[in-house]
C-alpha positions in Angstrom: -12.5 -66.9 -37.5 -11.8 -69.0 -34.4 -14.1 -68.3 -31.5 -11.6 -67.1 -28.9 -9.7 -63.6 -28.9 -6.2 -63.4 -27.2 -5.7 -60.0 -25.2 -3.3 -58.9 -22.5 -4.7 -58.3 -19.9 -3.2 -56.1 -17.2 -3.8 -57.6 -13.7 -1.7 -54.9 -11.5 1.5 -52.9 -11.7 3.9 -54.5 -13.9 1.4 -57.6 -14.5 0.5 -58.7 -17.6 -0.9 -62.0 -19.0 -2.3 -63.2 -22.2 -5.9 -64.5 -21.9 -8.4 -65.8 -23.7 -11.9 -64.3 -24.3 -15.4 -65.6 -26.4 -15.3 -63.7 -29.4 -17.9 -61.2 -29.3 -21.9 -61.4 -31.4 -22.0 -58.3 -33.6 -25.2 -57.0 -34.0 -26.8 -54.3 -36.4 -25.2 -51.0 -34.2 -21.8 -52.5 -33.4 -18.4 -54.0 -35.0 -15.4 -56.0 -34.8 -11.9 -54.7 -35.6 -9.3 -56.5 -36.3 -6.5 -54.9 -34.6 -3.3 -54.4 -36.9 -0.9 -52.3 -34.3 -1.5 -50.7 -31.2 0.8 -47.3 -30.4 2.5 -47.7 -26.9 2.6 -43.8 -25.0 4.3 -42.7 -22.2 0.9 -43.2 -20.4 0.2 -46.6 -20.8 4.0 -47.0 -19.4 3.0 -44.8 -16.3 0.1 -46.9 -16.1 1.8 -50.3 -16.3 4.2 -49.2 -13.7 0.9 -48.2 -11.0 1.8 -44.5 -11.2 -1.4 -43.6 -12.9 -5.0 -44.7 -13.0 -7.4 -46.1 -10.2 -7.6 -49.8 -12.1 -8.6 -52.1 -9.3 -9.6 -54.7 -11.5 -8.1 -56.5 -14.6 -8.6 -54.7 -18.3 -7.0 -54.7 -21.6 -4.7 -51.7 -22.2 -4.2 -49.9 -25.4 -6.2 -47.0 -26.3 -4.4 -46.1 -29.6 -5.6 -48.8 -31.8 -5.4 -49.3 -36.0 -7.2 -52.2 -37.5 -9.9 -53.5 -40.3 -13.4 -54.1 -39.9 -13.8 -57.6 -39.6 -17.5 -57.4 -39.4 -20.3 -54.6 -39.2 -23.8 -54.4 -38.4 -26.1 -52.8 -41.1 -27.3 -49.8 -39.2 -23.2 -49.2 -37.5 -22.3 -49.6 -41.4 -24.1 -46.8 -42.6 -23.5 -44.6 -39.5 -20.2 -44.8 -39.7 -19.8 -44.8 -43.5 -17.3 -47.6 -43.3 -17.6 -51.4 -44.2 -15.6 -54.8 -43.9 -12.1 -54.4 -45.2 -11.9 -51.0 -44.3 -9.1 -49.4 -42.0 -10.1 -47.3 -39.7 -8.4 -45.4 -35.9 -10.3 -45.6 -32.6 -10.9 -42.9 -30.4 -10.0 -43.6 -26.5 -13.2 -41.6 -25.7 -16.8 -43.6 -26.1 -19.2 -40.7 -25.7 -23.3 -41.3 -25.2 -23.8 -38.7 -27.9 -27.0 -38.0 -26.6 -26.3 -35.3 -23.5 -26.3 -31.6 -23.9 -22.4 -31.9 -24.0 -22.1 -34.2 -26.6 -24.7 -32.3 -28.5 -22.9 -29.1 -28.4 -19.4 -30.7 -29.5 -18.0 -31.0 -25.9 -18.2 -35.0 -26.4 -14.6 -35.2 -24.6 -16.4 -33.9 -21.3 -19.4 -36.1 -21.8 -21.0 -37.2 -18.0 -22.4 -40.3 -19.0 -19.1 -41.9 -20.5 -18.6 -45.7 -18.7 -16.1 -46.8 -21.6 -13.1 -46.3 -23.3 -10.9 -47.9 -25.5 -7.9 -49.5 -23.6 -9.5 -48.3 -20.1 -12.3 -50.5 -19.9 -12.2 -53.4 -16.7 -13.1 -56.9 -17.8 -16.6 -56.7 -16.0 -17.9 -54.5 -18.6 -19.2 -57.0 -21.2 -17.8 -58.3 -23.6 -14.3 -57.1 -22.3 -12.8 -56.8 -25.3 -12.0 -52.8 -25.5 -8.4 -52.3 -25.6 -6.1 -52.1 -28.5 -3.6 -55.1 -27.0 -5.7 -58.1 -28.4 -6.4 -59.9 -31.4 -9.6 -58.4 -31.8 -11.5 -55.5 -30.3 -15.3 -54.7 -29.6 -16.5 -51.5 -31.6 -19.4 -50.2 -29.3 -22.3 -48.4 -31.1 -21.2 -44.9 -29.8 -17.4 -45.5 -30.5 -15.8 -42.8 -32.9 -13.8 -44.0 -35.8 -11.9 -42.7 -38.5 -10.8 -44.0 -42.1 -7.2 -44.2 -42.6 -5.1 -45.2 -45.8 -4.7 -48.8 -46.2 -1.9 -48.5 -48.3 0.5 -47.1 -45.2 2.6 -49.2 -43.0 0.6 -50.1 -40.0 3.3 -48.6 -38.1 3.3 -45.4 -39.5 -0.4 -45.2 -39.5 -0.6 -46.0 -36.1 0.9 -42.8 -35.3 -2.8 -41.1 -35.2 -2.6 -40.1 -31.3 0.5 -39.0 -31.1 0.6 -36.9 -34.1 -3.2 -35.9 -33.1 -1.7 -35.0 -29.5 1.0 -32.8 -31.1 -1.6 -30.8 -33.5 -4.0 -30.6 -30.6 -1.6 -29.2 -28.2 0.6 -27.1 -30.2 -2.2 -25.6 -32.5 -5.8 -25.7 -31.4 -4.7 -25.3 -27.6 -1.3 -23.4 -28.2 -2.6 -21.2 -30.7 1.0 -21.6 -32.8 1.1 -19.0 -35.6 3.3 -17.6 -38.2 6.4 -16.5 -36.9 5.9 -18.0 -33.0 8.5 -19.1 -31.0 7.5 -22.3 -29.5 9.3 -24.3 -26.2 8.4 -27.4 -26.0 9.9 -29.1 -22.8 9.9 -32.8 -23.6 11.0 -34.8 -26.6 9.3 -38.1 -26.1 6.7 -38.9 -28.9 4.0 -36.4 -28.3 6.8 -33.6 -28.1 8.4 -34.7 -31.9 4.9 -34.6 -33.0 4.2 -31.1 -31.9 7.5 -30.0 -33.2 6.0 -31.3 -36.9 2.9 -29.7 -36.0 4.1 -26.4 -35.1 6.3 -26.3 -38.2 3.7 -26.7 -40.3 1.6 -24.0 -38.6 4.6 -21.9 -39.4 6.1 -21.2 -36.3 9.5 -19.0 -36.5 11.8 -21.1 -34.1 11.2 -24.1 -32.3 13.4 -25.0 -29.2 13.1 -28.7 -27.3 14.2 -29.4 -24.0 15.0 -33.4 -22.9 17.5 -35.3 -21.0 20.8 -36.4 -21.9 19.5 -39.8 -22.2 16.9 -38.0 -25.0 20.0 -37.6 -27.4 18.3 -39.8 -30.3 15.2 -38.1 -29.7 16.4 -34.6 -29.4 18.4 -35.5 -32.9 15.0 -36.5 -34.2 13.6 -33.0 -33.0 16.0 -31.4 -35.1 15.6 -33.7 -38.0 11.7 -32.7 -38.2 12.2 -29.3 -37.6 13.6 -27.7 -34.5 16.1 -24.9 -34.3 17.3 -25.5 -30.9 17.5 -28.5 -28.4 18.6 -28.0 -25.2 19.8 -30.7 -22.8 18.4 -30.0 -19.4 20.5 -32.2 -17.0 24.1 -32.4 -19.0 25.1 -30.6 -15.6 24.5 -34.2 -13.8 21.9 -32.7 -11.5 18.6 -34.3 -10.6 16.0 -32.7 -13.1 13.0 -34.1 -11.1 14.4 -32.3 -8.2 14.7 -29.2 -9.8 18.5 -28.9 -11.4 18.8 -27.9 -15.0 15.6 -25.2 -14.5 17.3 -21.8 -14.3 19.8 -23.4 -16.9 17.0 -24.2 -19.3 15.3 -20.6 -18.6 18.2 -18.7 -19.2 19.5 -20.8 -22.2 15.7 -19.9 -23.5 16.6 -16.2 -22.9 19.8 -16.0 -24.5 18.4 -18.1 -27.7 15.6 -15.6 -28.3 17.6 -12.4 -27.2 15.3 -12.2 -24.2 11.7 -12.4 -25.9 11.0 -15.7 -24.6 8.6 -18.1 -25.9 5.5 -17.4 -27.7 3.9 -20.8 -27.2 5.2 -23.3 -24.0 4.3 -26.8 -23.8 4.8 -29.2 -21.2 4.9 -32.3 -21.9 7.4 -34.2 -19.2 5.8 -37.4 -17.4 6.4 -37.5 -13.8 8.4 -34.6 -13.4 6.9 -31.6 -11.4 9.9 -28.8 -12.0 9.3 -28.4 -15.8 5.5 -26.8 -14.8 7.5 -23.6 -13.0 10.2 -23.6 -16.2 7.4 -23.3 -18.6 5.8 -20.3 -16.7 9.5 -18.3 -16.3 10.4 -19.6 -20.3 7.2 -17.9 -21.4 6.9 -14.3 -22.3 4.1 -11.7 -20.7 0.9 -12.4 -22.7 2.0 -16.0 -24.5 0.3 -19.4 -23.5 1.2 -22.4 -21.8 0.0 -25.9 -22.4 0.3 -28.3 -19.8 -0.1 -31.8 -20.8 2.5 -33.7 -19.1 0.8 -35.9 -16.5 2.4 -36.0 -12.8 0.7 -38.9 -11.2 -1.4 -36.8 -8.6 2.0 -35.0 -7.9 1.3 -31.7 -6.0 2.8 -29.0 -8.5 4.1 -25.9 -6.7 2.2 -23.1 -8.8 3.5 -19.3 -9.0 0.0 -17.8 -9.3 2.2 -14.3 -9.3 4.0 -15.5 -12.7 0.7 -16.0 -14.2 -0.9 -13.2 -12.9 1.7 -10.6 -13.9 3.0 -12.0 -17.2 -0.9 -12.3 -18.0 0.0 -16.0 -19.4 -2.8 -18.3 -20.4 -2.5 -21.6 -19.3 -4.4 -24.3 -20.5 -4.6 -27.6 -19.5 -4.3 -30.2 -22.6 -7.2 -33.5 -22.1 -6.1 -35.9 -25.2 -6.6 -35.6 -28.6 -10.6 -34.8 -30.2 -11.7 -35.4 -33.5 -10.9 -32.4 -35.3 -7.2 -33.0 -34.3 -7.3 -36.7 -35.1 -8.6 -36.3 -38.8 -5.4 -33.5 -39.2 -3.2 -36.0 -37.8 -4.3 -38.6 -40.1 -4.4 -35.8 -43.1 -0.6 -35.5 -42.0 0.3 -38.9 -41.9 -1.2 -39.5 -45.5 0.4 -36.9 -47.2 3.5 -38.6 -46.3 5.3 -35.0 -46.1 7.1 -36.1 -43.3 9.6 -39.3 -43.1 7.2 -40.6 -39.8 9.0 -43.8 -40.1 12.1 -42.4 -38.7 10.1 -42.1 -35.3 9.3 -45.6 -35.2 11.7 -47.9 -33.5 10.5 -50.8 -32.2 7.5 -53.5 -33.2 6.7 -56.6 -30.7 4.1 -59.3 -31.2 0.9 -59.6 -28.5 2.8 -62.2 -26.5 5.7 -59.6 -25.9 3.5 -56.7 -24.7 5.4 -56.2 -21.2 8.6 -55.9 -22.9 6.7 -53.5 -25.3 6.3 -51.3 -21.9 9.4 -51.9 -20.7 11.3 -51.1 -23.9 9.4 -47.4 -24.2 10.3 -47.1 -20.7 14.0 -47.2 -21.1 14.4 -50.0 -19.1 16.1 -52.4 -21.7 19.7 -51.7 -22.0 20.9 -51.0 -25.3 17.3 -49.9 -26.8 16.4 -46.8 -27.8 13.1 -46.3 -28.0 10.9 -43.7 -29.5 7.7 -45.0 -31.2 6.6 -48.5 -29.9 3.9 -50.5 -31.3 2.3 -53.9 -30.7 0.8 -56.0 -33.5 -1.2 -58.2 -32.6 -1.7 -60.4 -35.1 1.5 -60.4 -36.5 4.5 -63.1 -36.3 7.5 -61.7 -35.2 
């Protein structure tokens, strides 16, 4: 193995550079992961653009790493139950594992977190904490999940978006038998929510998207959506609120006035769909907010929440339970998840991968995009 590791480093908005790092030395409690693939999601794109995050120091992006254990310490192998050659998926959060919050099962809220995959600056040694690198340093407190090695890497690496669909629709949204589910946003996680809701026994699933999302809405129907709504087909600006009333009206008509039992608001950066979610959900229903808005102020009609007795839940990422269930879904091969994957890139084309998922490359209709650092493409 070479003494150096190549990685994509984000230096600033829309500035990614390939750099070389010294290969980390592995002790008894840590490991080195050879990255097979790293999924790119909407938050990666918005961070790449400079719309999300407050990164003032260079860092290696990539919070959806899938790979093979290259080296591992003896104590780490016993603790994680894995060995060299095993395929694993890593969670973004690296908790302290010893505070009261961690010990009571709320590790996502750990107040002592100092590192995370795909978000840690290079100033934190050894720097290789992101999945957009040939090798990733696995610190002692990392959380990892074994994954079937016979799955294609571009499918196995969907553990994060599928996990989001499971957690947001089922665990936080509480989707149950016969429920009407409204998914605002037809991105990777919106499509994953369709899969999760269908597995949970939802009765009717409605998905919204833009006119430019026609290929995604077609996939939504293929994976179990009963209805799809194009929110900007009138040509109005959806960000400014165009299409909001029509969306609610269409949901009302499709449900014969009953509205949605559970609504997932997953649109990135757009603020109007938050009100859309509240208006389209029935009395006593649940609204899950997961679409990041980049710090924008969102007008909140609290009277709607009160008078409709709505439960509004904020969705912070994916937890271990959802990851485990997502991996079981992927390993079951029940769904043709390969239909979601549209683009594979090598490490040198990381910036192009971001632009492709962002819809900035003419003629490319992206859904799921992944970077394979060791591949020759």
